[in-house]
PAVO-437635 format. One record per residue (C-alpha): x, y, z; chain; residue in three letters. Coordinates in nm, 3 decimals, padded with zeros to 5 digits. Example, Ala and Ser with C-alpha at 12.3 -4.5 7.8 and 13.67 -1.06 7.14 Angstrom:
<r u="01.230" v="-00.450" w="00.780" c="A" r="ala"/>
<r u="01.367" v="-00.106" w="00.714" c="A" r="ser"/>
This chain:
<r u="06.945" v="06.320" w="10.868" c="A" r="unk"/>
<r u="06.681" v="06.581" w="10.783" c="A" r="unk"/>
<r u="06.717" v="06.923" w="10.621" c="A" r="unk"/>
<r u="06.652" v="07.088" w="10.956" c="A" r="unk"/>
<r u="06.935" v="06.891" w="11.119" c="A" r="unk"/>
<r u="07.178" v="06.992" w="10.843" c="A" r="unk"/>
<r u="07.064" v="07.356" w="10.873" c="A" r="unk"/>
<r u="07.127" v="07.349" w="11.249" c="A" r="unk"/>
<r u="07.470" v="07.187" w="11.202" c="A" r="unk"/>
<r u="07.600" v="07.391" w="10.906" c="A" r="unk"/>
<r u="07.375" v="07.695" w="10.877" c="A" r="unk"/>
<r u="07.210" v="07.833" w="10.566" c="A" r="unk"/>
<r u="07.355" v="07.710" w="10.235" c="A" r="unk"/>
<r u="07.498" v="07.954" w="09.982" c="A" r="unk"/>
<r u="07.319" v="07.783" w="09.693" c="A" r="unk"/>
<r u="07.022" v="07.543" w="09.665" c="A" r="unk"/>
<r u="06.946" v="07.337" w="09.354" c="A" r="unk"/>
<r u="06.620" v="07.141" w="09.325" c="A" r="unk"/>
<r u="06.519" v="06.865" w="09.086" c="A" r="unk"/>
<r u="06.379" v="06.513" w="09.067" c="A" r="unk"/>
<r u="06.522" v="06.168" w="09.002" c="A" r="unk"/>
<r u="06.316" v="05.855" w="08.949" c="A" r="unk"/>
<r u="06.004" v="06.037" w="09.069" c="A" r="unk"/>
<r u="06.166" v="06.151" w="09.395" c="A" r="unk"/>
<r u="06.228" v="06.510" w="09.496" c="A" r="unk"/>
<r u="06.601" v="06.590" w="09.508" c="A" r="unk"/>
<r u="06.781" v="06.888" w="09.646" c="A" r="unk"/>
<r u="07.149" v="06.985" w="09.664" c="A" r="unk"/>
<r u="07.283" v="07.238" w="09.912" c="A" r="unk"/>
<r u="07.618" v="07.397" w="09.832" c="A" r="unk"/>
<r u="07.828" v="07.572" w="10.097" c="A" r="unk"/>
<r u="08.110" v="07.807" w="09.999" c="A" r="unk"/>
<r u="08.393" v="07.973" w="10.184" c="A" r="unk"/>
<r u="08.638" v="08.245" w="10.083" c="A" r="unk"/>
<r u="08.995" v="08.150" w="09.996" c="A" r="unk"/>
<r u="09.266" v="08.418" w="09.991" c="A" r="unk"/>
<r u="09.469" v="08.458" w="09.673" c="A" r="unk"/>
<r u="09.782" v="08.672" w="09.698" c="A" r="unk"/>
<r u="09.907" v="08.845" w="09.384" c="A" r="unk"/>
<r u="10.237" v="09.024" w="09.332" c="A" r="unk"/>
<r u="10.297" v="09.273" w="09.052" c="A" r="unk"/>
<r u="10.613" v="09.441" w="08.932" c="A" r="unk"/>
<r u="10.619" v="09.742" w="08.701" c="A" r="unk"/>
<r u="10.921" v="09.910" w="08.549" c="A" r="unk"/>
<r u="10.951" v="10.198" w="08.310" c="A" r="unk"/>
<r u="11.178" v="10.474" w="08.192" c="A" r="unk"/>
<r u="11.127" v="10.817" w="08.045" c="A" r="unk"/>
<r u="11.352" v="11.074" w="07.886" c="A" r="unk"/>
<r u="11.306" v="11.432" w="07.779" c="A" r="unk"/>
<r u="11.389" v="11.792" w="07.846" c="A" r="unk"/>
<r u="11.267" v="11.951" w="08.162" c="A" r="unk"/>
<r u="11.243" v="12.314" w="08.255" c="A" r="unk"/>
<r u="11.019" v="12.570" w="08.419" c="A" r="unk"/>
<r u="10.698" v="12.650" w="08.233" c="A" r="unk"/>
<r u="10.767" v="12.392" w="07.966" c="A" r="unk"/>
<r u="11.102" v="12.544" w="07.865" c="A" r="unk"/>
<r u="11.260" v="12.270" w="07.658" c="A" r="unk"/>
<r u="11.610" v="12.421" w="07.667" c="A" r="unk"/>
<r u="11.685" v="12.398" w="08.034" c="A" r="unk"/>
<r u="11.860" v="12.060" w="08.025" c="A" r="unk"/>
<r u="11.819" v="11.688" w="07.956" c="A" r="unk"/>
<r u="11.663" v="11.453" w="08.207" c="A" r="unk"/>
<r u="11.610" v="11.083" w="08.252" c="A" r="unk"/>
<r u="11.353" v="10.927" w="08.483" c="A" r="unk"/>
<r u="11.364" v="10.554" w="08.558" c="A" r="unk"/>
<r u="11.088" v="10.412" w="08.774" c="A" r="unk"/>
<r u="11.000" v="10.090" w="08.947" c="A" r="unk"/>
<r u="10.698" v="09.982" w="09.147" c="A" r="unk"/>
<r u="10.595" v="09.661" w="09.321" c="A" r="unk"/>
<r u="10.255" v="09.585" w="09.466" c="A" r="unk"/>
<r u="10.109" v="09.301" w="09.666" c="A" r="unk"/>
<r u="09.738" v="09.245" w="09.689" c="A" r="unk"/>
<r u="09.505" v="08.988" w="09.840" c="A" r="unk"/>
<r u="09.177" v="08.893" w="09.680" c="A" r="unk"/>
<r u="08.924" v="08.647" w="09.816" c="A" r="unk"/>
<r u="08.752" v="08.402" w="09.582" c="A" r="unk"/>
<r u="08.458" v="08.177" w="09.672" c="A" r="unk"/>
<r u="08.531" v="07.804" w="09.671" c="A" r="unk"/>
<r u="08.296" v="07.513" w="09.736" c="A" r="unk"/>
<r u="08.358" v="07.377" w="10.085" c="A" r="unk"/>
<r u="08.072" v="07.124" w="10.111" c="A" r="unk"/>
<r u="07.781" v="06.980" w="09.912" c="A" r="unk"/>
<r u="07.489" v="06.800" w="10.078" c="A" r="unk"/>
<r u="07.249" v="06.588" w="09.869" c="A" r="unk"/>
<r u="06.891" v="06.523" w="09.977" c="A" r="unk"/>
<r u="06.628" v="06.287" w="09.843" c="A" r="unk"/>
<r u="06.272" v="06.316" w="09.980" c="A" r="unk"/>
<r u="06.403" v="06.561" w="10.243" c="A" r="unk"/>
<r u="06.665" v="06.315" w="10.382" c="A" r="unk"/>
<r u="07.042" v="06.325" w="10.334" c="A" r="unk"/>
<r u="07.160" v="06.073" w="10.074" c="A" r="unk"/>
<r u="07.516" v="06.196" w="10.026" c="A" r="unk"/>
<r u="07.768" v="06.463" w="10.109" c="A" r="unk"/>
<r u="08.105" v="06.590" w="09.986" c="A" r="unk"/>
<r u="08.358" v="06.802" w="10.167" c="A" r="unk"/>
<r u="08.659" v="06.984" w="10.026" c="A" r="unk"/>
<r u="08.995" v="06.931" w="10.190" c="A" r="unk"/>
């Protein structure tokens, strides 16, 4: 299979590496996709002090507990396929499962 056939089948690669092996031109095309990663965070804290209007410290004691949870999703690039060429022809391929 030629480079053009791979390009038509899979599109443009995300990364191209070129080199040579035993006097032959080699090239490796790497395709990536985005994988979601969900993260959960939990925060907890407490505070104590005197509260009052205009900073009056004699108005009375107070206590303020607090809790917060968050959930976020990030997307990280992962390798989904690697195509190896030698003299512009496919010599190997790998695909992630």
